[in-house]
N, C-alpha and C positions, 0 to 999 in steps of 0.2 A: 613543627617549626614553620613550615611554609604557610600553613593556615593562619598561624599567629601573625606572621609577617604581612599577609594580606590584610588582616584586621587592622594592624597598626598603621599600615600605609594608607588605609582608608581613613582611620581615625585622625591621622596627622597629615592629611593630603596637602594642607596649606604650608607645611614645612618646606624649607629649601632642600634639606636632605634627610633621609632616613636610612642611615648606614648601619649595617648589621654583620653579625657573624654568628655561626652556631657549630656545635660539635654534638653528634648524636650517634647512637648505636652501640651495640656490644655483641660479640667481641670485635667485630669490624667497625671502627669508628670513622664516620665521614665528617669532613670539615668543609664548610662553605662560608663565603663572605662576599659583601658587596660595598663598593665605595659610593654607590648611588649618585654618580655624577661628580663626586670630588676627584681631585687628581689621583691617578692610579697608585694604589698602595698606601694612600694617606689616611684611610678611614677603616675599611673592613679588616685589613691585615693587623693594625694595631688593636682592634677590638678582639680579633681572634687571639692575638698575643696575650691579652689579659686573661682570656679564658684558659689558654694553655699554661700560663704562670700559676694559675690556681689549681691546675690539674683536674679540670672539671670535664664531664661528659653530660650529654643530654641537657645542654645549656644553650640558650639563645639570648643574645644581648643586642638590643637596638638602641642606638644613640641618634636622637632627633636633633637637627640643627636648624635654627632660623637665622638666616644671614642678616647681620646687623650693620653692614656697611664697612667693616674692617677686614681687610684681607690678612689671613693668618700665615700664609705661605705653607709649603708642604711640611716643613719641620713643625710649625705651629699646629697644623692639622693633626699630624701624627701624635703629638703630645696631648692635644685636646681630646681626641677620640680615645686614645689609649688610656689616658688618665681618667676620663669620665667612665669608661667601661670598668676599669679597676676599682674605682670608688663605688660604683653601683654593685659590683660583685661582692665587695667587702660588706656593704650595707645589707645586701639581701641574705648573705650567709649561704651555706650549702647543706643539702640534705644527703646524708650518707645512706646509700642503699646497697644491700648485699645480695648477690645472686644466689638463689636458693632452688631446691628441687622439692616438690611436695611428696609426702610419704603418708601412707595409710597403714594402720595396723590394728589388730584386735587382741585384747588381753583379758584374762580373767579378773574378777574383782580383787582376789586375794593378791594379785601381782601388780595391781594398779599403782600403789604408792612407790614400789620399788622401781617400776618403770619411770615414773616421774623423777626420781633421783638420777637415774641414768641419763635421762634426756637432758639434764643440765649440762652434762659433758659435751653434748652436741649443740650447746647454746640455744636450747629450746626451753622457754619459760612456760609456765602454765597459761599465761595470757595469750600465747601464740597457738594454743591448742583448740581445735574444734573437737568436742567430745560428745558422743552419743552413748547414754547409759541404757542398756536393755539387758538381755540375758548375759551379755559381755559388754566390755567397754571398747567402742570403736573410736579411734583417734585419727585426726588428720592434722598435719602440721608441716611447715617448711623446715628444711635442713640446709644450712649454708653449703654451697658447692664445695668449699674448701674442706668440709668435713664429711663428704659423701662416702669416701672409702672407710673412714672410721666408723660411720653410722652402719654400714653394711656389716662390718666385723662385729660390732656390738650387738646389732639386732639378730644376726645369725646365731651368735652365742647365746643370747637370751632365748631364742627359739629352741635351740638344742637342749637347753636346761629346762624347757617346758614353761617358761614364763610368758612367751608370746605364742598365741595361737596362729597368727598370720601376719605377714607384713609384705608390702610391695611399694615400689615407686610408682607415682601417678604420672601419666603421660600428658 
């Protein structure tokens, strides 16, 4: 975010103000904002408020203002910066990402199709799989963190039944 802020500040250096806010990180989320010379709390906080209302993380919003000779007042600045940030976020849309942990396993060919069926229970589609076909089938794929415990129970059961030769979480 800070690198992108430097780029935008350079790109729009002739602007009167480049006000911004961002939220980043997981599980500990950090929030930062700047009024860039506007009255305190009139720009960065309303931009951050727009990000918070959308419940977004890993998001940076920069609102660039060129002064046109009309003073907006603090209330007007709050409305302008917050409204512009909200409109930009709605227009941009959001990408939903799910935290996952990588898993590796090895299976015999005769158990491959059955395993693919069980992986659907873990929200793992065939498109998500990296597969190596050799003497056995080696697979690598992400498992949502919310299903980690369920995955361990399922995979241990399949290994106990002889369907899986090997499985482990990747670090």
